[in-house]
C-alpha positions, 0 to 999 in steps of 0.5 A: 527192364534192361536200358536197351530193351527199355529204349527200344520200347519207347522208341517203337511206341514213339514211332507209332505215335508219330504216324504219317502227319510228323507232329509231336502228340503229347499232353505234357506240361506245356512249360516242360514241352517248351524247354524239350522243344528249344533242345530239339530245335538244337539237337544237331548243334548240341548233340551232347545236351540232348544225350544228357537229357536223355541219359537222365530220363532213362536212368531216373525211370530205372533207378527212381531214388537216385538224384540225377543232378549228381551226375558223377560219382565224384559228387556226393551221392552221384551216380556215373552219367557218362558210363550209362551214356557210353554203354547204352544211350549213345549206342542206342542213338547211333543205331537209330540215326538220331544226333549222337556223340562219338562216344558219350555226352559228358565229353564236353567242357560245358557238361563235364563240371564236377558240380550238380546240374542245379540252378548254380551250374557253372558250365558253359552251355550257350545260348543262354535259352539252351541252358535254361532249357537244359536246367529247367528240363533236368529239374523236371525230371529230377521231380520223377513225374511223366518221365515216359511223356518226357522221352516219348516228346523227345523221341518223336520230336527226333524221329520227325527231325530224322524223317526230314532227312535226305537220304542217298539211296542205292540204285542197282543197275542190270538187274534180272527181273526175278531179282527185282521182283524179289527186291521189290516184294522185300521192300513191300513186306517188311514190318514197319513201325510207321505208317505209309508202307502201302504207298511202296507198290504204288511207287513201283507200278508208277515207276513202271507206268513211267517207263511204258508211256515212252515205250509201248505203242498202246500209250503214244499220244497218252499223258500219265498224270503226276503222282497224287499225295497219299492223303489225296481223296478218292473223290477228287476231280478227274481221278479215278485210280492211284495211277491215271493215264488219259488220252489227248482230250484228257479223258480217262484212258487206263487207271490203276487201284493199287491195294496192299496186304488186301486180297482182291474180292467181287466188292472191291471190284464193285467199288472200282466200278463206281469210281470209273463208271461215268468215264470212257476209260477202256482198261482198269487194273485192280492190283494187289499185293495179296493177289485174289481171293481164290474163294470168290474167283468166280463171282470176280469173273462175274463182275468183271463180265458184267462190267464189260457188258454194261460199260465196255471197260476191261477190268483186270484183277490181279496179283501186283507181283504178277503184273510187275512181272509183265510190265518189266518184261516189256521194257528195254531197260529194267535200270530205268525202272529202278531209277524211277523207283528210287526217285519216288522213294526219295521224293514221296512224303508219305514215306518215312526214314525207315522205308527208306533206309530198308531199301538200302538194307535190302540192297546191301544183303543182295 
């Protein structure tokens, strides 16, 4: 396998493992894991160290007979770690926004010494704890066991660190509604490695409501409750939807439940009723990016009528995009909606680095 394809494979697998809880999941030897944690903790200040570690591990996996401690061709039985790094490792690190050197990890005095990376290595790696972690990890890699676990541990750690970074996101103004809908649809429907994409349509709807509560007469005196964590339980007190609006006495007034990639069926309408049947909510939206299951349209309408007759609540089952178009037409300034949506993307803890950077990628291709 080509080095770049191999790196992409390990990276994608690591993205899937990290998931939404941002913890490293590994059964790597505890001592080796501790050394890697020391290296990860200094990844920004010691980019060269982590670059050399990654280069050594990848090269060892692809060239098992090579003694990777002999990191230069000037060392007997050596190989050119710098060449392999410059050609494959550093470009890949840059492509996924991981800490990276300008050209190579070998362009530092502490790591370019023309002697093997063994217990006698003379390079001045500081602090001492980092030098110990570096040399112990190199020794572990040289044994050739659990290299996939080493790479997964490092990639998971780097992904978690990257996810915590603040990113400046684009906030285009004066866009036509059709353009906004196109941007949102692309943002929702991108194939992401990490979990969390189902949060995006919820944030878009919430951004619209942040505008609507201040602009429409229907919501005079009403309060839009703060958006809750993506992991909050459905049985949370007082909550009946992903988005909740209450009246002056904090009674349920309007709510929205958002589905991503799941077509609305009659059963989903029944399930929604179970959430709000003991409240006095007057309008309940069940919206999906996958629209309505056309084969169940009649059953859905019957269920909506039944709920209206026995409860009084008007249930609106619809495609999310159609509803967003309607909401945006009610706004005096759609730029405020974009501002709200981007602010929510920046702060929502369920979203990962790739969800945020994809927004900028989409905007750059307008």
